[in-house]
C-alpha positions as CSV (number, residue, x, y, z in Angstrom):
1,M,41.0,29.2,-4.8
2,N,41.5,31.7,-2.2
3,A,38.7,33.5,-0.3
4,E,37.9,37.1,-0.9
5,K,39.6,39.5,1.2
6,P,36.5,41.6,3.1
7,R,36.3,44.4,1.1
8,Y,35.9,47.1,4.7
9,S,38.1,46.3,8.1
10,A,38.7,48.2,11.4
11,D,41.7,49.4,10.1
12,S,40.8,50.6,6.8
13,L,38.3,53.1,8.2
14,P,39.0,56.9,9.1
15,R,39.8,56.9,12.9
16,P,36.3,57.7,14.4
17,V,34.4,55.3,12.2
18,A,36.6,52.3,13.2
19,L,36.4,53.6,17.0
20,A,33.3,53.1,16.6
21,W,33.1,49.8,15.0
22,R,34.9,48.5,17.4
23,I,32.7,49.9,20.3
24,V,29.2,50.0,19.2
25,P,28.8,45.8,19.6
26,G,29.9,45.6,22.8
27,L,27.2,48.4,23.5
28,L,24.5,47.4,22.6
29,I,25.0,44.1,24.0
30,C,25.1,46.5,26.9
31,I,21.9,48.5,26.1
32,I,19.6,45.2,25.7
33,I,20.9,43.9,29.1
34,A,19.8,47.1,30.3
35,L,16.7,47.3,28.3
36,A,15.7,43.6,29.7
37,S,16.8,44.4,33.4
38,T,14.3,47.5,33.3
39,F,11.9,45.1,31.5
40,V,11.7,42.4,34.5
41,S,11.7,45.2,37.5
42,E,8.8,47.4,35.8
43,H,6.6,43.9,35.3
44,Y,8.0,41.9,38.0
45,G,9.3,44.2,40.8
46,G,12.5,44.7,42.4
47,P,15.5,46.6,41.6
48,T,16.9,47.3,38.6
49,L,20.7,48.0,39.1
50,L,20.7,44.4,40.7
51,Y,19.0,42.8,38.1
52,A,21.4,45.0,35.4
53,L,24.4,43.1,37.7
54,L,23.4,39.8,37.4
55,L,22.3,39.6,33.7
56,G,25.5,41.3,32.9
57,M,27.4,38.6,34.8
58,A,25.4,35.8,33.0
59,F,27.7,37.0,30.3
60,F,31.1,37.3,31.7
61,F,32.3,35.5,28.9
62,L,31.9,38.6,26.1
63,S,34.1,40.8,28.2
64,T,36.9,38.7,26.9
65,N,36.0,38.7,22.9
66,P,37.8,40.7,20.8
67,N,34.5,41.9,18.9
68,T,33.0,43.3,21.7
69,A,35.5,43.7,24.7
70,A,36.1,47.5,23.5
71,G,32.2,48.3,23.9
72,I,31.7,46.8,27.1
73,Q,34.7,49.0,28.2
74,F,33.5,52.2,26.9
75,G,29.9,51.3,28.8
76,S,31.5,50.6,31.9
77,Q,33.7,53.9,31.8
78,T,32.5,56.3,29.9
79,V,29.2,55.9,29.6
80,L,29.7,55.7,33.6
81,R,30.9,59.0,33.4
82,L,28.3,60.5,31.7
83,G,26.1,59.1,33.9
84,V,27.1,60.5,37.4
85,A,27.4,64.3,35.9
86,L,24.1,64.1,35.2
87,L,22.6,63.4,38.6
88,G,23.3,67.2,39.0
89,A,20.0,67.5,37.3
90,R,18.2,65.9,40.0
91,I,19.5,68.2,42.9
92,T,18.8,71.8,43.7
93,V,20.2,74.0,46.2
94,A,16.8,75.6,47.0
95,E,15.5,71.7,48.0
96,I,19.0,71.1,50.4
97,I,17.9,74.6,52.4
98,E,13.9,73.7,52.4
99,L,15.1,70.7,54.9
100,G,16.7,73.1,57.5
101,P,19.8,73.3,59.6
102,A,19.3,70.1,61.6
103,P,19.0,67.5,58.7
104,I,21.8,68.8,56.8
105,L,23.8,68.5,60.0
106,I,22.7,64.7,60.8
107,V,23.9,64.3,57.0
108,I,26.7,65.7,56.8
109,G,28.5,64.2,60.1
110,A,27.0,61.2,59.3
111,I,28.5,60.5,55.8
112,V,31.4,62.0,57.5
113,L,31.8,59.6,60.4
114,T,30.7,56.9,58.5
115,I,33.5,57.2,55.9
116,L,35.8,57.1,59.3
117,F,34.6,53.9,60.2
118,G,34.8,52.3,57.1
119,R,38.3,53.3,56.6
120,Y,39.5,52.0,59.8
121,A,37.0,49.1,60.0
122,A,38.4,47.6,57.1
123,T,41.7,48.0,58.9
124,A,40.7,45.9,61.5
125,L,39.0,43.1,59.2
126,K,42.8,43.0,57.5
127,L,41.2,44.4,53.7
128,D,42.7,47.0,51.3
129,R,42.0,50.6,53.0
130,A,40.1,51.2,49.4
131,M,38.1,49.1,50.1
132,G,37.1,50.3,53.2
133,L,36.8,54.2,51.0
134,L,34.7,52.6,48.4
135,T,32.0,50.8,50.3
136,A,31.5,53.2,53.3
137,G,31.2,56.2,50.6
138,A,28.4,53.7,48.9
139,T,27.1,52.8,51.9
140,A,27.0,56.7,53.1
141,I,25.8,58.4,50.6
142,C,23.6,57.0,47.9
143,G,24.1,53.4,47.4
144,A,25.3,52.1,43.7
145,S,25.5,55.3,42.1
146,A,28.2,56.6,44.6
147,A,30.2,53.1,44.5
148,L,30.1,54.0,40.8
149,A,31.4,57.5,41.1
150,I,34.1,56.8,43.8
151,S,35.3,53.8,41.6
152,A,35.9,55.9,38.7
153,V,38.6,57.7,40.7
154,M,39.9,55.4,42.6
155,P,43.6,53.9,41.7
156,K,43.4,51.1,39.2
157,H,44.1,47.6,40.4
158,E,43.1,44.4,39.1
159,H,40.7,43.9,41.8
160,L,38.8,47.7,41.8
161,E,35.6,46.3,39.0
162,R,35.3,43.2,41.3
163,D,35.2,45.1,44.1
164,T,32.9,47.6,42.9
165,I,30.4,45.0,41.9
166,F,30.3,43.3,45.2
167,T,30.0,47.1,46.7
168,I,26.8,47.6,44.4
169,I,25.2,44.0,45.6
170,A,25.9,44.3,49.1
171,V,24.6,48.0,49.4
172,T,21.4,47.0,46.9
173,A,20.9,43.9,49.0
174,L,20.8,46.0,51.9
175,S,18.7,48.8,50.8
176,T,15.8,46.6,49.7
177,L,16.2,44.9,53.7
178,A,16.4,48.3,55.2
179,M,13.3,49.4,53.0
180,I,11.1,46.9,54.7
181,V,12.5,46.8,58.4
182,Y,13.4,50.7,58.9
183,P,9.5,51.9,58.7
184,L,9.0,49.1,61.3
185,I,11.5,50.6,63.4
186,V,10.9,54.6,63.3
187,A,7.3,53.6,63.9
188,A,8.5,51.4,67.0
189,I,10.1,54.2,68.5
190,G,7.7,56.6,68.3
191,F,9.0,59.3,65.5
192,D,6.7,62.1,63.9
193,D,6.1,61.9,60.0
194,T,9.1,64.4,59.6
195,E,11.7,62.1,61.9
196,K,10.7,59.7,60.1
197,G,11.7,61.0,56.6
198,V,14.8,62.2,57.6
199,F,15.5,59.0,59.1
200,I,14.5,56.7,56.2
201,G,16.5,59.2,53.6
202,A,19.7,59.7,55.7
203,T,20.0,56.0,56.2
204,I,18.7,53.5,53.0
205,H,21.6,53.4,50.6
206,D,19.4,53.8,47.0
207,V,16.8,56.4,45.8
208,A,14.2,54.2,44.5
209,Q,14.4,52.4,48.3
210,V,14.3,55.4,50.1
211,V,11.5,56.7,48.2
212,G,9.0,53.3,48.7
213,A,10.3,53.4,52.5
214,G,9.2,56.9,52.8
215,Y,6.0,57.2,51.1
216,M,5.1,53.9,52.7
217,I,5.0,55.5,56.0
218,S,3.0,58.4,54.6
219,D,3.2,61.5,51.9
220,E,4.9,64.0,54.0
221,A,7.5,61.2,55.3
222,G,8.0,60.3,51.6
223,G,8.7,63.6,50.9
224,V,11.2,64.5,53.5
225,A,12.8,61.2,53.0
226,T,13.5,62.0,49.5
227,F,14.7,65.8,50.4
228,T,17.0,64.0,53.2
229,K,18.2,61.5,50.2
230,L,18.9,64.2,47.9
231,M,20.9,65.7,50.5
232,R,23.1,62.7,50.8
233,V,23.4,62.7,46.9
234,A,24.4,66.6,46.8
235,M,27.9,65.5,48.3
236,L,28.9,63.0,46.3
237,A,30.5,65.8,44.2
238,P,32.5,67.0,47.4
239,V,33.3,63.6,48.6
240,V,34.5,62.2,45.2
241,L,36.6,65.3,44.8
242,I,38.1,64.6,47.9
243,F,38.5,61.1,47.2
244,A,40.0,61.9,43.9
245,L,42.8,64.2,45.9
246,V,43.3,61.7,48.0
247,V,44.3,58.9,46.1
248,A,46.5,61.0,44.2
249,R,48.4,61.4,47.1
250,W,48.4,57.7,47.3
251,G,50.0,57.4,44.2
252,R,53.4,58.5,45.6
253,G,53.4,54.9,47.1
254,Q,51.2,52.1,47.1
255,V,47.7,51.2,48.7
256,G,47.7,47.7,49.2
257,T,48.2,46.2,45.3
258,T,47.0,49.2,43.7
259,R,49.1,51.5,41.6
260,G,49.0,55.2,41.7
261,A,46.5,57.7,40.5
262,R,46.8,60.4,37.8
263,A,46.0,63.9,39.5
264,G,43.2,66.4,38.6
265,L,39.8,67.1,38.5
266,P,37.2,64.8,36.9
267,W,35.9,66.1,34.0
268,F,32.2,64.3,35.6
269,L,32.5,65.8,38.8
270,I,32.7,69.2,37.3
271,A,29.8,68.5,34.9
272,F,28.1,67.3,37.9
273,A,28.6,70.7,39.9
274,G,27.8,72.6,37.1
275,I,24.5,71.1,36.3
276,V,23.5,71.7,39.9
277,A,24.3,75.1,39.8
278,I,22.1,75.6,36.6
279,N,19.5,73.6,38.1
280,S,19.3,75.4,40.9
281,A,19.1,78.7,38.9
282,G,15.8,77.2,37.2
283,V,17.3,77.8,34.0
284,I,16.6,74.2,32.4
285,P,13.1,73.4,31.2
286,A,11.3,71.1,32.9
287,P,10.9,68.7,30.2
288,V,14.7,69.4,29.6
289,Q,15.8,68.3,33.3
290,D,13.4,65.3,33.0
291,G,15.3,63.9,30.1
292,M,18.6,64.2,31.5
293,V,17.5,62.3,34.8
294,T,16.0,59.8,32.2
295,V,19.4,59.8,30.1
296,S,21.4,59.6,33.8
297,R,19.5,56.9,34.8
298,W,20.1,54.6,31.9
299,C,23.7,55.3,31.5
300,L,23.7,54.3,35.2
301,V,22.0,50.8,34.3
302,I,23.9,50.4,31.0
303,A,27.1,51.1,32.8
304,I,26.3,48.1,35.9
305,A,25.5,45.7,32.8
306,A,28.9,46.4,31.6
307,L,30.0,46.3,34.9
308,G,28.8,42.9,35.6
309,M,29.6,41.6,32.0
310,K,33.5,41.9,33.6
311,S,33.0,40.0,36.5
312,S,32.2,36.4,37.6
313,F,30.3,35.0,40.4
314,Q,34.1,32.9,41.0
315,E,35.9,36.2,41.4
316,L,33.2,37.3,43.7
317,A,33.5,34.5,45.7
318,V,36.9,34.9,46.7
319,L,36.1,37.7,48.8
320,G,35.1,35.4,51.6
321,W,33.0,36.6,54.7
322,R,34.9,39.9,55.6
323,P,33.7,42.3,52.9
324,I,30.4,41.4,53.6
325,A,30.6,41.7,57.6
326,L,32.5,45.8,56.3
327,V,29.4,46.5,54.0
328,V,26.7,45.3,57.0
329,A,29.2,47.4,60.2
330,E,28.7,50.5,58.0
331,T,25.1,49.8,57.8
332,L,24.7,49.3,61.1
333,F,26.7,52.4,62.3
334,L,25.0,54.7,60.0
335,A,21.8,53.7,61.1
336,G,22.6,54.3,64.9
337,L,24.3,57.2,64.6
338,V,21.4,59.1,62.8
339,L,19.0,57.1,65.1
340,I,21.0,58.6,68.1
341,A,20.9,62.3,66.5
342,L,17.4,62.4,65.8
343,I,16.4,61.2,69.7
344,I,18.7,63.9,70.9
345,E,17.2,66.4,68.4
346,S,13.6,65.4,69.6
347,G,14.3,65.8,73.1
348,M,12.7,62.3,73.2
């Protein structure tokens, strides 16, 4: 006796329903990992994004399962782009102007020079220049969020997701270390609280660690550090746009193992800029803004969990010491650059 044929299958359903049928299982797993990571972070401390990465990597085998692969891919791409777009709800132009010209010039100069340093340091270490831009952009702007945004517009190649995962792990680990070490450094130098806040906000990679280190010093330093960090986050859109234009030109040739990228302005960058403009005009009600920030955070945690599920420890191990040396060198370069600029600006 033949087994009864299933009454429903993805192929027999309407296209939107069939698409959801394929996406939901994998996406639900990503959401569960995001919830677990948040629970561990809130109850035992530590960075949520790093937990999401590591937990995701423990379920690497699911990324090759046909029942979950589509949902994991959706989480690592579409959910990622939505999260990056909603980052604009954290920023207003007025907050940036309040910092005054000196911190703004320091931040912009440090971002540009750090990215250039990463580009040529990668070449010196015999790494792909795309790796240099990815790690330097994450170091210079806002850590894991910048790594995800930059990765979204880089030319696609077989090692892109592995490089993105490595970058997120590296900048998250260095941010946590910097949160402990940097307050000790600025206290030893003798900066006032404003200068301490500028240094913390302009050098630590991730927002959470910036807030933690700044308020560890004082409320004034914490406020200045947060605003300075928001200035760096605000540079995400123009920097990623420039990267998108640059890699579009790479499409005419080769970039290591990369293939040509499709030219055009990514929709999430347009959305990011539009949300910043609307938020600056004060049109977004506070509850809606809080909701957008919360959704953005969850989208990024889910996306990182999905990216973790698409990589393995074995893939990261083959990178060797050079990428680690690159991210450490970029971090030290950024810190040294901002330190020198603040010493000159303060007349010490």
